[in-house]
N, C-alpha and C positions, 0 to 999 in steps of 0.2 A: 182672542182669535176665533174666527168663525169656523163652522164645521167644514166649509169648503177649503179655507186656508189650511186647516189642520190636515185635511186629506192630501192637499198638495205637498205639505211638508213631509208626509209619510211616504209619498210616491217614490222618490228616489231610493229610500231605504228598502221599500218593497221590491223595486226593480233589482237592486243589488242582491237582495235575498234570493230572488228568482234566478239570477245569473249564477249563483254559487250553490243553490240547493241540490240540484241533480248531480253535479260533479262531486260534491262532498259526500252525498249519500252513496253514489256508485263507488267512489273510492273506498269509503269505510267498508262497504259490503264486500267488495272484491278483494281488498287487502286482508280483511278478516278471514275470508275463505282461504286465500293462499297462505297467509301466515299460520293460520290454525292447522292447515294440512301439513305445512312444512314442519311445524313443531312436532305434530304427531308422527309424521314420517321420519324425522330425525331420531325420535326416541324408539320407534318400532323397527324401521328399516336400516338404520345405520347411516354411515357417511357415504358420499358419492364415490364412484369407482376410483377416481384419481385422487381421492383423499381431500382433506381440507387443511388449510393452514391453521396453526394453533391460535391465531388471532380471531378466527371465526367463532362467535359464541356457539356453544354446543347445541342449544335448543333450535338453532336455525342452521344447522350444519348443511342441510340439503340446499340451502340458498347461497352457500359460500364456497362451493367446490368448483371444479373444472376451471374455467377461464379466470375466476377470481384469484387463483393461486398465481397466475402469470402477472396479473395487475399488481398484486402485492410484491412480487419479486422486483418489478420495475420501481415501485415506490421505495423499496428498501435499498436496492443495490444498483439501480439504473439499468439501462439496456445492456445486453450481453456483449462482451468483447470477443468471445470465441466465435468466429465466423465460418469455421471449417465445414460445419454441417447445415448451414442455413439453407432452407428449402427441402432438406432431407430429414431432419429431426426437428421436433417441436422446439421453439425458442420464443422468448418474449419480444423479439424484434417484430413479430407480426402485429403487435398491438399499438394503438395510437395513444397519445400521452394524457388526455384530459382526466380520465378516471384515475390513473396512477398518480396524477398531480393532486387530486383530491385526497387520495390516501397518504401521499407524502406530506400534505398539509396536516393531516391528522397526527402523523408521527411527530412532526415538528411541534405540535401543540400537546404532545404526550397523551393523545387520545387513541382509542382502538381504531385502526384504519379500516378494518373490515366492517365494524359496526357503523362507522360514519358513512361508509359507502352505501350500506343498506339503507340508512336513514335518508341520505341524499337521493338515492334512486327512487324510494317510495314517495318522498315529498315532491320530487320533480314530476312524478306521474300525476299527482294531484294538480299541480300547475298545468300540466298538459291537458287534463280533462277540463279544467276551467277555461283555458284558451280555446280548446276544441269546441266546447259548447257555445262560446261566444261567436266563433266563426260560423257554426252551423245555424244558430238562431238568426243571424243576419241574412242567411241565404235561404233557409228552408222553414223558418218559423220555430217557435218555442217548443211545440209538441214533438216535432221530429228531432229537434236538438236534444231534448231530454232523453228520448229513446236511443239516439245514436250515441250519446254519452254512456249510457248503460251498456250498449252493445260493445263499445270499445273497451270499457272497463272489465267486462266479463269475458271478452274474447280469450280463450284459454292460453294462447301464447303470451298474453299479458302477464303470465307468471314471471316472465323474464324481467319485468320492471320491479319485481320484488327481490331479485337477486342482486348481488354486488357486481352488476354488469353495466354496460353502457346504455342499454335501451331506454331507461327512464330519462337520463340526461339528454340523449339524442332526440327523443320524441318531444320533450318539453321545450328544448331550444328551437326545434323545427316549427312546432306549433306557435311559439312566441314570435318567431320571425314571420310566419304566415299571417298571424293576427295583425302585426304591425303593418305588413304590406297591404292587407285588405283595407286598412285605414289610411293608406297613403303615406305612411311614415317609413320611407324606404331606407333612409340612413340608419334608423334604429333597427329595421329588419335585417339589414346587412350585418350590423354589429352582433345581433342575436344569432345569426347563422354561422358566424365565424367560429365560435367555440364548438358548435355542432360538428364542424368539419374536423375537429381534433378528437372527436369521440371514436370514430371508426371510419373507414374509407367511404361508406355510403352516406356518412354525415354530410359530405359536401353537397348532397342533393338538396339540403335545406336552402342553400344559396341559389340553386337552380330553380327551386320553386318560387323564391322571391323574384328572381329575374323574369320568370314566365309571367307572374302576376303583373310586374312592372311593364313588360312588353305589351300586355293586353290592355293597359290603361290608355284611354283616349287622351288626345291633347298633346301639347308640347312637353318637352322634358323627358321623353321616353328613354332616350339613350343615356341621359344622366342617371335616371333611376335604375336602369339595368346595371350600369357601372357601380352604383352604390350598393346594389345587391351582391355583386360578384367579387368586388375587390377585397373586402375584408377577409373573406374565406380564402381567396387566392393567396393573399399575403400570409395568412395563418398556416396554410398547408406548405407553402414555399419555405417559410421559416423553419418548420419542423423537418422537412426533407433536407434543407440546407444544413441544419444542425446534424442530422443523421450522416450526411456526406462528410462533413468535417470531423465529426467525433468517431464515426465507425467505418468510414471509407467509401460508402456508396449510398446515394439517396434512394436507390431501388430496393434496399434491404427489407423494408416492411412488406413489400409486395412479393419479393422472392421467398420470404419466410413463410408466407401463407400457402405456398405449394406443399408444405409438409402436411397440411390439413386437406389435401386432395383438391386444391384449387389451382387452376391455371392462371395465366395472365388475364386481366380484363379484356373482354371481347374475344381475344384469341383463344382463351381457355374453353370457349364453347366448342371449338373444333379440336383442340389438342387434348383436352381432358373430359369434355362433356359426354361423349358416347359411352366411355367406359365407366364413368362415375354414375351416370343415370342408369346404366344397365346393372351396375352393382347394387344401387338402391332398390331397383325393382326386384332383383334376385333375392335380396334380403327379405322383402315383403312377401314374395311368393313362396320361397323355400326356407326362409330363415326360422330359427327358433327364437324364443322370447329372450333376446339379449339386447344390450344397449344399441347395437347396430340395427337390429330389426325395429325396435321402437323408434329410433331416430329417423330411419328411412320412412317408416309408415307415417310418422308425424309430419315430416316435411313434405312428403308427396301429397298427403291429404290436405294440408293447409295451403300448399301451393295450388292445388286444384280449386280450393275455395277462393283464393285470392284472384285467380283468373276469372272465375265466374262473376265475382263481384266487380272486377275491372271491366268486364263486358257490359254489365248493367250500368256502371258509371259512365262508360263510353256512350251508351245509348241515351242516357238521361242528360248528359252534359254536352253532347254534340261532337264527340270525338276528340282528337288531339288538339283542336283549337282551344279546348279548355285547359288552363294550366294545371288544374287538379287531376285531370286524366293523364296528361303528359307526365306529370310528376309521379303519380302512382304507378304508371307503366314502367318508368325508370327504376323505381324502388324494387319492383319485382324482377325486371330484366337484368339489372346490373349484377346481382349475385349469381343469377343463372348464367350470365355471360362468362363467368369464371369457370364454367363447366361443372358446377356442383350444386346439389340441392341441400347440402349440409346447412342446417340452421335457418333454412328459408322461412320456417314458421315464425321465428322471432324477428328475423330481418323484415318480414312483411308488416310488422307493427308500424314501421315508419310510414307506410302508405295509409295514413289515417283517413283520407277521404273515402276509402272503401267502406267505412262504417256508415256512410250516407245511403248507398243502395241497400245495405243490410237492414238499416232502420226502416227504409221505405217498404222493403219486402215484409218485414215483421208487422207493419201497420195494416197490411191487407187482410189479415185474419186475426181476430181477437185471441185465438188460442196459440198463435205462433210465438208471442213473447214468452209465455209460460213454458212451452215446450223447449224453446231455444235456451232459456235460462237453465232448465233442468239438464239439457245436453251439455251446456257450458260447464256446469258444476261437475258432472260426471267426467268430462274430458279433462278438466283441471285436476281432478283426483288422479287420473291416469298419468298426466304429465308430471305431477309431483312425484308419484311413485317411480316414474321412468328415471328420475334423477339418481335413484339409488340402485338401479339395475346394473348388474355387473356382466361384463363380457365373459365368455367361457375361457 
């Protein structure tokens, strides 16, 4: 074999290595940071305020509290039958079924459900980074793609993808659907978006992104591609809500149950619950003590402001709402806010992964910015991990 032929044979392998190198490095570094802090925090700070289920391994107790307990209750016992306090008291009816289904599979296989959920969430994030880097490289080039991948991996709210939460799965499925759509494979994209719709209410936006990409494609077949994007998710959501109606008496229960967390109805909540909830969050920041409420409000308001700034920059660079990436990112931010609450906006905003593009472009403008941003990300991640253990008075 000649030198030229040998070089050609190595080229696909080199390209494949380039495609995975930055995502893998960013994933290893960011997960090592989060998991290392979580283990140290679990040993030093104790368990989260609402406790942890016995299934959660002790060294990662901080990553298995809060909502994880609700997912585990669904996996073990199903959705609650007592509907008398729905919307007024916390209940597992507020949660969608995909992650509890993963946990139930673990139980059926005699595996630890919390441990499997943690593994799935973290591996899903690796898949999300690989897919995100591929999308970004095709649009903005390899250098920006690598930096954007690191930015997404080190964004402090990405702590949530190391928890036994839905963020890792939802992000991976959305990115997979978007990647398939950018390559014209809309049937595959629609099928990838469908399970995303079963992770959480905002997971349905994965199908919306695919539909927006399909709508912007030139040539015939646009309507067919939009239908391929939307139908699988519509069927998945309809099936879940129909089951809820038959088994528990009302398809609206998952949405009513969320009112116990201070959320109103989608869109209407902006009027019915928004003013008081936003005022309460701001009051916690201005006058509150170092409690779980203060740190949560400060976190979500701060990252909400960051997301809006990045959205404005993305809007300018992409040409406004004509871009499917801008429209999708705006919906990711707006939909939780439309419920009248900023609760958990920091981690919900992770789904708006195109916002990492303007962040990467901003970092590129000055050679010192990436180092300073990385240091800030590490410091904020330390605070967010510590926040998991802060107790209310």
